[in-house]
C-alpha positions in Angstrom: -27.5 1.4 11.7 -27.1 0.5 8.0 -26.3 -3.1 7.0 -22.8 -4.0 5.8 -22.6 -2.9 2.2 -19.8 -4.5 0.0 -18.3 -2.5 -2.8 -19.4 -3.3 -6.4 -17.1 -5.1 -8.7 -16.5 -5.3 -12.5 -15.6 -8.9 -13.0 -12.7 -10.0 -15.3 -13.7 -13.2 -17.0 -10.0 -14.2 -17.4 -9.6 -14.6 -13.6 -11.5 -17.1 -11.3 -14.7 -15.4 -10.2 -14.6 -16.7 -6.7 -11.1 -15.1 -6.3 -12.2 -11.7 -7.6 -15.2 -11.7 -5.3 -13.2 -12.8 -2.3 -10.7 -10.0 -2.8 -13.4 -7.4 -3.3 -15.2 -8.5 -0.2 -11.9 -8.7 1.7 -11.2 -5.0 0.8 -14.7 -4.0 1.9 -14.3 -5.8 5.3 -10.9 -4.3 6.0 -12.0 -0.8 4.8 -15.3 -0.8 6.7 -16.2 1.9 9.2 -15.3 0.9 12.8 -19.0 1.2 13.8 -20.3 -0.9 10.9 -22.2 -4.1 11.9 -20.2 -7.4 11.9 -23.0 -9.5 10.3 -22.7 -10.0 6.5 -25.6 -10.2 4.1 -26.8 -13.7 3.3 -25.0 -15.9 0.6 -28.0 -15.3 -1.7 -27.9 -11.5 -1.3 -24.1 -11.4 -1.8 -24.4 -13.6 -4.9 -27.0 -11.2 -6.4 -24.9 -8.2 -5.5 -21.8 -9.6 -7.3 -23.8 -11.3 -10.1 -22.3 -14.7 -9.5 -23.7 -18.1 -8.5 -24.3 -19.1 -4.9 -21.6 -21.8 -5.3 -19.1 -19.2 -6.4 -20.1 -17.0 -3.5 -19.6 -19.9 -1.0 -16.1 -20.5 -2.4 -15.2 -16.9 -2.0 -16.5 -16.9 1.6 -14.5 -20.0 2.4 -11.4 -18.2 1.3 -12.1 -15.4 3.7 -13.0 -17.9 6.5 -9.7 -19.7 6.0 -7.9 -16.4 6.3 -9.6 -15.7 9.6 -11.5 -12.6 8.5 -15.0 -14.1 8.9 -16.7 -16.9 10.8 -19.8 -18.8 9.5 -22.5 -20.2 11.9 -25.3 -22.5 10.8 -28.7 -20.7 11.2 -27.1 -17.6 12.6 -25.2 -16.3 9.5 -21.8 -15.0 8.6 -19.9 -12.5 10.7 -16.8 -10.4 10.4 -14.2 -11.3 13.0 -13.8 -8.4 15.5 -10.0 -8.7 15.0 -10.2 -7.8 11.3 -9.0 -4.3 11.7 -7.8 -1.7 9.2 -4.3 -1.1 10.5 -2.3 2.1 10.7 -3.2 5.1 8.4 -0.9 6.7 5.9 -1.3 10.4 6.2 -0.2 13.5 4.3 1.4 15.7 6.9 2.6 19.3 6.7 6.4 19.2 7.2 9.5 17.2 6.2 9.9 16.3 9.8 6.4 14.8 9.9 7.0 12.9 6.7 10.3 11.4 8.1 8.4 10.4 11.3 5.6 8.8 9.2 8.1 6.8 7.2 10.1 5.7 10.2 9.6 2.6 12.4 10.0 -1.1 12.0 12.9 -2.8 10.4 14.3 -2.0 6.9 16.2 -4.3 4.6 18.0 -3.0 1.5 17.2 -5.5 -1.3 19.5 -4.0 -3.9 20.9 -0.8 -5.2 22.8 0.6 -8.2 22.4 2.5 -11.5 19.2 1.6 -13.3 17.3 3.0 -16.4 14.5 5.3 -15.3 11.0 3.9 -15.7 8.6 6.2 -17.5 6.8 7.5 -14.4 10.1 8.6 -12.9 11.9 9.7 -16.1 9.5 12.7 -16.5 11.0 14.2 -13.3 14.6 13.9 -14.4 14.9 15.7 -17.8 18.1 14.9 -19.6 18.8 11.8 -17.6 18.3 8.2 -18.8 19.2 6.5 -15.6 19.4 7.1 -11.8 20.7 5.4 -8.7 18.0 3.0 -7.6 17.4 1.6 -4.2 14.9 -1.2 -3.3 14.0 -1.7 0.4 11.6 -3.9 2.3 10.1 -2.6 5.6 8.7 -5.1 8.2 7.1 -4.5 11.6 8.6 -5.6 14.9 7.2 -9.1 14.4 8.9 -9.4 11.0 5.7 -9.1 9.0 6.2 -7.1 5.7 4.3 -3.8 5.6 5.6 -2.1 2.5 8.4 -2.1 0.0 9.9 0.9 -1.7 11.8 1.8 -4.9 13.8 5.1 -4.8 15.3 6.7 -7.9 17.9 9.2 -6.8 19.8 11.8 -8.9 23.2 10.2 -9.7 25.2 12.9 -8.1 23.4 12.3 -4.8 23.3 8.5 -5.2 27.1 8.5 -5.4 27.3 9.9 -1.8 24.7 7.7 -0.1 25.9 5.2 2.5 23.6 2.2 2.0 23.9 1.4 5.7 22.1 4.6 6.5 19.1 3.4 4.5 18.7 0.5 6.9 18.3 3.0 9.8 16.6 6.0 8.2 14.1 6.9 5.5 15.5 8.3 2.3 14.1 11.7 3.1 16.2 11.9 6.3 19.3 10.5 4.5 19.1 13.2 1.8 18.5 16.0 4.3 20.7 15.0 7.3 23.5 12.9 5.8 23.9 14.6 2.5 22.8 18.1 3.4 20.2 18.5 0.7 18.0 21.5 1.4 14.5 20.1 0.7 12.0 22.7 -0.5 8.9 20.5 -1.0 7.6 16.9 -1.4 4.7 16.1 -3.7 2.7 13.0 -2.8 0.3 10.9 -4.8 -1.6 7.9 -3.5 -3.7 5.6 -5.5 -5.3 2.1 -5.2 -3.8 -0.7 -7.2 -3.7 -4.5 -7.2 -0.7 -6.4 -6.2 1.5 -7.5 -9.1 3.6 -10.8 -8.8 6.6 -9.0 -7.3 4.6 -7.0 -4.8 2.6 -10.1 -3.8 5.8 -12.1 -3.2 7.6 -9.4 -1.2 4.6 -8.4 1.0 3.3 -12.1 1.3 -0.2 -11.3 0.1 -2.3 -13.0 -2.6 -1.8 -11.8 -6.2 -4.2 -8.9 -7.0 -4.7 -8.0 -3.4 -5.5 -4.3 -2.7 -2.4 -2.2 -2.5 -1.9 1.5 -1.7 0.6 2.8 -4.2 2.4 6.0 -3.0 4.6 8.2 -5.2 6.7 10.9 -3.6 8.7 13.5 -5.5 11.3 15.4 -3.5 12.6 18.7 -4.7 15.7 20.6 -3.5 15.9 24.3 -3.0 16.8 25.0 -6.6 13.7 23.2 -7.8 15.5 20.1 -9.1 14.2 16.7 -8.3 16.4 14.8 -5.9 14.4 11.6 -5.4 11.3 9.8 -6.8 10.0 7.1 -4.6 7.3 4.5 -5.2 6.1 2.7 -2.1 3.8 -0.3 -2.2 1.8 -0.6 1.1 -0.3 -3.6 2.1 -3.9 -2.6 1.7 -4.9 -4.6 4.8 -2.4 -2.7 7.0 -2.8 0.9 5.9 -5.4 3.5 5.0 -5.0 7.0 3.6 -6.3 10.1 5.5 -6.2 13.8 4.4 -7.3 16.6 6.7 -8.4 19.9 5.2 -8.3 23.0 7.3 -11.1 25.6 6.6 -10.0 29.3 6.6 
C-alpha cells in the first residue's frame, strides 16, 4: 500500500506558513482514500515536501493535533485519528426529486431575506434585472453543527409569493415547484473548491481559509427563464463531491 501523500501547496508569503501548511495537510487527511494508511510521513519529510522549516512543520502539526485529527507518539510517529472521516458526499443526481432529497435534512434557519442588487455571477442569468429577492439560510445537522449556508437569488415575481416559513421546512427547489407551482425544466450545477472567507468561516464555525465546497445551482422554468440562482457553501470537512458517468 502506498504511503500517505499530502497535496502540494503554493505558499502565500502574506499568511503564516504554519497555518497554510496545516490547512493543506488537513484537507489531505480529510480527503484521503478510506484504505489509505494512518501513519504520516516524518516531520523532516513533510517539511521538505512543503518547503518549510521543521519548526514551522511542528507548529502546523500541533494545530492538527489540537483539533483531534492526528496523534503524535514519541519514537512511533504521527498518526491520523481513525475518526477523522470525510463526511457525507454531495452528488449530482438525475432528477428534481433527487436534488430535493439531497438538499433536505437537518435544521434550516433563515438569516435574512429581501430585495438585493444582483452580484455579477448571478446577474448574468437575469438579463434586464438589476436586483432579485435574496434569501440567506444556514443549515445545521441534528446536533446543531453548521454544515452549509446558502444564498438564493429568486426572480422578483416569484420572490413576492414565497412564504419564508416554507424555507425553514423545505429546500428552495421544493418551494418553487410545490408551493409556487413553477414547472422546473432543468437545473445546472457547478461545484468548485474555494477557501472560506470571513463570513463563511464565521457562519460555519471553521478557520479562515479552510477548504470549502462552493456549489452554484441555476434553476430554469419550462419557458427557459431562470427562476433561481443559489450559491451554497459546504464545509469541506463534512462533504465530498461524486459524479457517476454511465457508459452507453
